[in-house]
C-alpha positions in Angstrom: -13.8 22.2 -13.7 -10.2 21.1 -13.8 -11.1 17.9 -11.9 -13.8 17.1 -14.4 -11.4 17.6 -17.3 -8.9 15.2 -15.7 -11.6 12.5 -15.4 -12.6 12.9 -19.0 -9.0 12.7 -20.1 -8.5 9.6 -18.0 -11.6 7.8 -19.5 -10.4 8.6 -23.0 -6.9 7.5 -22.2 -8.0 4.0 -21.1 -9.4 3.5 -24.6 -6.2 4.7 -26.1 -4.1 2.5 -23.8 -5.9 -0.7 -25.0 -4.8 0.2 -28.5 -1.2 1.2 -27.5 -0.5 -1.9 -25.5 -0.4 -4.0 -28.5 1.6 -7.0 -27.3 -1.0 -9.3 -25.8 -0.1 -12.0 -23.3 -2.4 -14.9 -24.0 -1.5 -16.7 -20.7 -3.0 -14.2 -18.3 -6.5 -15.7 -18.5 -8.3 -12.6 -19.7 -8.6 -10.3 -22.7 -6.4 -7.8 -20.9 -3.6 -6.4 -23.2 -0.3 -6.7 -21.5 2.9 -5.1 -23.0 6.0 -7.1 -23.6 8.0 -4.6 -21.5 7.2 -2.4 -18.5 6.1 0.5 -20.6 2.8 2.3 -20.1 1.7 5.5 -21.8 -1.2 8.0 -21.7 -1.7 10.7 -24.3 1.6 9.8 -25.9 3.6 10.2 -22.7 4.9 7.7 -20.2 2.9 7.1 -17.0 5.7 5.3 -15.3 7.9 7.0 -12.6 10.0 5.3 -10.0 13.0 7.6 -10.0 13.0 7.8 -6.1 13.4 4.0 -6.0 16.2 4.1 -8.5 18.0 6.7 -6.3 17.8 4.4 -3.3 19.1 1.5 -5.2 22.0 3.7 -6.3 22.7 4.8 -2.7 22.7 1.3 -1.3 25.1 0.3 -4.2 27.5 3.1 -3.2 27.3 2.1 0.4 28.2 -1.4 -0.6 31.2 -0.1 -2.6 32.4 1.9 0.3 32.1 -1.0 2.7 33.9 -3.3 0.2 37.0 -1.0 0.4 37.9 -2.6 3.7 38.2 -6.1 2.2 42.0 -6.1 2.1 44.6 -6.4 4.8 46.0 -2.9 5.6 43.1 -1.1 4.0 41.9 2.2 5.5 39.3 1.7 8.3 35.7 2.6 7.6 34.0 5.6 9.2 30.8 4.6 11.0 29.5 8.2 10.8 30.1 8.2 7.1 28.0 5.0 6.7 25.2 6.5 8.8 25.4 9.7 6.8 25.1 7.6 3.6 22.1 5.8 5.1 20.4 9.1 5.9 21.8 11.0 2.9 23.3 13.9 4.9 26.6 15.8 5.3 27.5 15.3 1.6 28.1 11.6 2.4 28.2 10.8 -1.3 31.0 13.3 -2.0 29.3 15.7 -4.3 26.9 13.2 -5.9 23.4 14.7 -5.2 20.4 12.6 -4.3 17.0 13.9 -3.3 16.0 10.7 -1.4 17.4 8.7 1.5 17.3 5.1 2.8 16.9 5.7 6.5 13.4 7.3 6.4 12.1 4.4 4.3 13.6 1.7 6.5 11.4 -0.2 8.9 11.7 2.2 11.7 11.8 -0.2 14.6 15.1 -1.7 13.1 16.9 1.5 12.1 19.0 1.3 15.3 19.9 -2.3 14.6 21.3 -1.5 11.2 23.2 1.5 12.5 24.7 -0.8 15.2 25.8 -3.1 12.4 27.5 -0.1 10.8 29.2 0.7 14.1 30.4 -2.9 14.5 31.7 -3.1 10.9 33.7 0.1 11.4 35.2 -1.3 14.6 36.1 -4.6 12.7 37.7 -2.5 9.9 40.2 -1.1 12.4 41.9 -4.5 12.7 45.0 -4.4 10.6 45.6 -8.1 10.3 43.9 -11.3 9.2 40.8 -12.7 10.9 40.4 -15.9 12.9 38.0 -17.0 15.6 37.7 -14.4 18.3 39.6 -11.8 16.2 38.2 -9.4 13.6 40.0 -8.6 10.5 40.2 -9.8 6.9 39.4 -13.5 6.5 41.7 -14.9 3.9 41.7 -18.6 4.9 41.6 -20.4 1.6 42.0 -17.3 -0.5 44.5 -17.4 -3.4 45.8 -14.0 -2.2 46.9 -13.8 1.5 45.9 -10.1 1.6 42.5 -10.2 -0.1 39.4 -11.7 1.4 36.3 -10.5 3.3 36.2 -8.1 6.3 34.6 -10.0 9.2 33.9 -9.4 12.9 35.2 -11.6 15.7 32.5 -14.2 15.0 33.5 -14.4 11.3 30.4 -12.6 10.0 30.8 -10.3 7.0 28.6 -7.4 8.2 28.7 -5.8 4.8 26.5 -8.6 3.5 24.2 -8.5 6.5 23.7 -4.8 6.1 23.1 -4.9 2.3 20.8 -7.9 2.2 19.1 -6.7 5.4 18.4 -3.3 3.9 17.1 -5.0 0.8 14.5 -6.3 3.1 14.0 -3.5 5.6 13.7 -0.8 2.8 13.0 -2.3 -0.6 11.0 -5.4 0.3 9.2 -3.7 3.2 8.2 -0.6 1.2 6.9 -2.8 -1.7 5.0 -5.3 0.5 3.7 -3.2 3.3 3.4 0.3 1.8 2.9 0.3 -2.0 1.2 -3.1 -2.3 -0.8 -2.5 0.8 -4.5 -2.9 1.1 -4.8 0.9 1.1 -2.4 1.5 -1.8 -4.1 -1.2 -3.9 -7.7 -0.7 -2.7 -10.4 0.6 -5.0 -9.7 4.4 -4.6 -6.8 6.4 -6.0 -7.3 5.3 -9.5 -10.0 7.7 -10.7 -8.1 10.7 -11.8 -4.5 11.5 -12.7 -2.5 13.2 -10.0 -2.3 17.0 -10.1 0.4 18.0 -12.5 1.3 14.3 -13.3 0.4 11.8 -16.0 -0.4 8.9 -13.7 -3.0 8.0 -11.1 -2.0 7.5 -7.5 -2.5 3.7 -7.7 -0.4 3.5 -10.9 2.4 5.4 -9.2 2.3 3.2 -6.1 2.6 0.1 -8.2 5.4 1.6 -10.2 7.3 2.3 -7.0 6.9 -1.3 -5.9 8.3 -2.3 -9.3 11.2 0.1 -8.9 12.3 -1.5 -5.7 12.5 -4.9 -7.5 15.5 -3.4 -9.4 15.0 -4.8 -12.9 15.2 -3.2 -16.4 11.9 -2.5 -18.1 12.5 -5.3 -20.6 13.5 -7.9 -17.9 14.4 -10.6 -18.5 15.7 -9.8 -22.0 19.1 -11.4 -22.4 20.7 -8.1 -23.6 19.9 -6.3 -20.4 19.3 -9.0 -17.7 22.7 -8.4 -16.2 21.6 -4.8 -15.4 19.2 -6.2 -12.8 20.2 -5.1 -9.3 19.5 -6.3 -5.8 16.3 -8.3 -5.8 16.3 -8.4 -9.6 19.8 -9.8 -9.6 18.8 -12.6 -7.2 15.6 -13.3 -9.1 17.8 -13.9 -12.1 20.2 -16.1 -10.0 17.2 -18.1 -8.7 15.8 -18.5 -12.2 16.4 -21.9 -13.8 16.9 -25.3 -12.2 14.6 -25.8 -9.3 12.9 -22.5 -9.9 12.7 -22.6 -13.7 10.8 -19.7 -15.2 11.0 -17.5 -12.2 12.2 -14.5 -14.3 9.3 -14.7 -16.7 6.7 -15.4 -14.0 7.7 -12.3 -12.0 8.1 -10.0 -15.0 4.7 -11.1 -16.4 3.0 -10.6 -13.0 4.4 -7.0 -12.7 3.3 -6.1 -16.3 -0.1 -7.8 -15.9 -0.9 -6.1 -12.6 0.1 -2.7 -14.0 -2.0 -3.1 -17.2 -4.9 -4.2 -15.0 -4.7 -1.1 -12.9 -5.0 1.1 -16.0 -7.9 -1.0 -17.2 -9.4 -1.0 -13.7 -9.6 -4.8 -13.7 -8.9 -5.3 -10.0 -9.5 -9.1 -10.0 -6.7 -9.6 -12.5 -4.6 -7.0 -10.7 -5.0 -8.8 -7.3 -4.1 -12.2 -8.8 -0.9 -10.8 -10.2 0.0 -8.9 -7.0 -0.4 -12.1 -5.0 2.0 -13.9 -7.4 4.5 -11.1 -7.1 4.5 -11.2 -3.3 4.7 -15.0 -3.2 7.5 -15.2 -5.7 9.5 -12.3 -4.1 9.5 -14.2 -0.8 10.6 -17.4 -2.5 13.5 -15.5 -4.1 14.6 -14.4 -0.6 14.2 -17.9 1.0 15.8 -19.8 -1.9 18.8 -17.4 -1.8 19.2 -18.0 1.9 19.1 -21.7 1.4 21.6 -21.6 -1.4 24.0 -19.4 0.6 23.8 -21.4 3.8 24.3 -24.6 1.8 27.6 -23.1 0.6 28.6 -22.8 4.3 28.6 -26.6 4.7 32.1 -28.1 5.1 31.2 -30.6 2.4 30.5 -27.8 -0.1 34.1 -27.6 -1.3 33.9 -23.8 -0.9 37.1 -22.2 0.5 36.7 -21.2 4.1 36.9 -17.5 3.6 34.1 -17.7 1.0 32.0 -20.0 3.2 31.8 -17.2 5.8 30.9 -14.7 3.0 28.1 -16.9 1.7 26.7 -17.6 5.2 26.7 -13.9 5.9 24.6 -13.3 2.8 22.2 -16.1 3.9 21.8 -14.3 7.3 21.0 -11.1 5.5 18.3 -12.8 3.4 16.8 -14.4 6.5 16.6 -10.9 8.1 14.9 -9.6 4.9 12.0 -12.0 5.3 10.9 -10.2 8.5 9.5 -7.3 6.6 6.3 -8.8 5.2 4.0 -9.2 8.1 1.1 -11.5 9.0 -1.6 -9.1 10.1 0.2 -6.1 8.5 -0.8 -3.6 5.8 0.0 -5.8 2.8 -2.6 -6.6 0.2 -2.0 -10.3 1.0 -0.3 -11.9 4.1 3.0 -13.6 3.5 2.9 -17.1 2.1 5.4 -18.2 4.8 5.4 -18.6 8.6 7.9 -16.3 10.0 8.4 -18.2 13.3 10.3 -20.9 11.3 12.5 -18.1 9.9 13.1 -17.0 13.5 14.1 -20.6 14.3 16.6 -20.5 11.5 18.0 -17.2 12.7 18.4 -18.5 16.2 20.9 -21.0 14.7 22.5 -18.8 12.0 21.9 -15.2 12.9 23.8 -11.9 13.3 25.2 -13.0 16.7 26.2 -16.5 15.7 29.9 -17.5 15.8 30.3 -18.9 12.3 33.6 -20.6 13.3 31.8 -22.9 15.7 28.8 -23.6 13.4 28.4 -27.3 12.5 27.1 -28.8 9.3 24.2 -30.3 11.3 23.3 -26.9 12.6 23.3 -25.4 9.1 21.2 -28.2 7.8 18.7 -27.7 10.6 18.5 -24.0 9.8 17.9 -24.8 6.2 15.1 -27.3 7.1 13.4 -24.5 9.2 13.4 -22.3 6.1 11.7 -25.1 4.1 9.2 -25.6 6.8 8.3 -21.9 6.7 6.9 -22.3 3.2 4.2 -24.5 1.7 5.5 -28.0 1.1 7.9 -28.2 -1.9 8.2 -24.4 -2.5 11.7 -24.1 -1.2 14.1 -26.8 -2.4 
């Protein structure tokens, strides 16, 4: 009997939803009502919950802050065990700040050891008390206006903090969204019949909300009043928006809202079209960011040397992130890029590259591999 009641309530709520979602997007090609912000209700209460994803964004942000504390000559060395504890959310690693979730268990499991090795390597590099140069870890200050402030790099001039952060944006956030929540199972034709026991959402609605949560944007994105609150992928979506990728913010935000509205309305054709757009645009954000950062590494860019290494390290992290949407994987749709070309780029500019010895020609070749990975003209 309780299950029958839930079904009745759900059917009634769909009719209510079409009335509540009163901001119609006329560009989505259907009569589906799409709200102007990511706000969905049933029986007068929100159906949206991605609190776990928000916690994980908070944890990665705090990890980044801790790693950044080593970016000055003479700073206290980092503790590799503390970094790993933050990754796993254990041993009160966040100093009294309580989280219910963790990053490690949601990371692509085959690469957990790789990221923990990066943490070990960063901690070792942070023990160097002086400035960095080729073959010697430390704080790279070459070109900095302050001879004591720069970026903590290893002996190859790689800022592992950036590799870890951008890499985990891929191995946790991007991977979970692409291969778990927007998977063929999660976005199939089941899991959207009844609300979950004790909750106000269906399983499919919740899965989709969790994918949205990993994108890291405010519900009214890209409203100018809150756009600066976007984090991680949302931040780089906003950085990509405009110029060669004009309208990226609006396209992604509209796709998220359209797919979610379509789930509630059980319009799976519209849902799937929007999901494919989300997946394709998300990958373009990663690749475009990698190209932009590697381009800053060119000697002709005019970027100070210490910052060139910083930018190239970010580019490496974004290249690593693209690994976590698989051809032949669980995703609703396969990636719109050929990963072998990304591997070719990583073979030139990767976590083991000596950035001090990298030539402009090598950087340009790596960038060309990124462009070749995508349909012609998608990556500029």
